[in-house]
C-alpha positions, 0 to 999 in steps of 0.5 A: 483492441481495448486493453484491460490493464489489471497489472496494478492500481498504479496505472490509473489516470486522474479524473476530469475533476482532478485535472480541473483542480490541478489547473486552478490550484493556488501555488507556492513553494512547498520547501518554504512551506507556503504552497497553500494547496499542499498545506491543505492536503497535509492538514486534511490527511492528518485529520482523516488519519487522526494524527497531528501532522502530515507530509506530502512526498513523491512516493510510498517508498519514500514515505516508508523509508522516511518513517523508518529513519524518523523512528529508529537509530542506526544499528537498531532492528525492526521487525516486519513481515517477510512478504511485506512491501518494505522488505521485498520491494524498497531496495533495502533502504532501511539498511542502506540509508539508516543502518537499520537491520530488518528482522523478517517474520512470516505473515499470518493472515496478512499480519504479524503474529503477536507471539512470534513478535514477542519471541523475536525481540532481541535481549539486552546484549552488546552483541545484538542490535536493539529491537525498536520498531515494528512495521505492518502493512494494510492492506497486505499486497503480497497476501492478496490485498488482505485486510488487517483488522483492529483485533490483529493490530491490537495484539501486535500493538500490545507487544510494542507497548509492553517494550516501548517500541515504535510502530509504523503502518505501510497503509499504501491501500489503507482506504481499501481497508476502511471501505472493506471493514466499514471502520474509519482509517483513523481507527485502524491507524490509531496504534501507530506512530506513523502511517503512510498512504498512497494517492497514486494507487486506488485513489488514482492520482498521478503522483504522491503519498502522505506520511502522517504522525505527531508534530515532532515526528513529521518535523523530523520527517520533513528534514529527511525528505530534504535529505532524500531530495523529496522536497518539491516546489510548486507541487500544489499542482499535484496535491490538488488531485489528492484533495479531490481523491480524499473527497470523491475517491474513497467510497467508490473503492467498493466498486473495485472490491465488487469487481474483484470478487466477481472475477474470483467467482468466474475464475473459480470455475476454471480447471485447477484454479486456486485463488488467494485469498478466496474470496478476495478482501479488497481489490487484489487477487492472486490466481494459480493453476495447478498444472502450471509452474512459474514459466507456465504462468509467465506464458499465461500472462503473455497469452492474456496480453495477446487477448488485451488483458494485462495481468502480472506474473509474480513468481510462485504466487501465480498471476496478480490482478488488481482492480481500479477506477479504469476497470469498469464492468465491461473490462471485468467481462473482457478479463473473464472472457480472456481467462476462459478462452485460454484456460477452458480449452 
């Protein structure tokens, strides 16, 4: 049985062109700064995001935590969303590694509300931590891949500017936002001091993320990468796939968005289905069924798996389905048929 794996876009495989470029990539020692393929990837990534410099790291989690360490001091506080990846899924790194206290706020349409941010700022009081950093996420994973607009960002950025706070963007799927909005990633990244993005999700590279920012910030980030053991050697063999992704992998993300919307349209006809968001804004969709609790959705995950459709049960959010390069129109139809076979009974 062919399996349709919608658990995440991290399950993607490199393209044939990526494999060819990985074999042929000129290599050096990246810790010494002389791997030409990595250097090219960092230059192209920085240019695409409108920043001065970039740093290649093994993962998005490392990119985010290095950004926090670069932009804060121990004892500072950062404001972020309570359903953000940094807060939920990065092992408390800001507190454990850098002594930075997270102040989570509810997300509103996938973003922080500017007025709420303003109200959360600490007063100048020896008893309290200093607020110094605001983090956003675009697209917002746990909000169903919601795309954050320039206008939403601008409201938060105005508060940050007023108080001279730093800003970091977890842009793991930033190019999905670019495709969805028809706005260059550099425009969306402009208000932020640092921006991370993943190669290993929708761009279907095997490993890697980039952290982009000013020359000075990336110099400090490079030091922190070494501290965390993220300095790699002949890593151009992996970076080569990233160069292919930046050239050939972004426009095709629109196909993932289209298929995600088609799945949503099909699921909407099933009894008790509730979609979030509705319609989808990128390649991620959550679906809950009124008659199922958390355990029921876990059982539905198992029932779908038995039919060759893999999704991810995520607590009270229901099931998450994520489209990517490995899911074609045939896979979309197989997923729809699996849901209909179980839920139409």
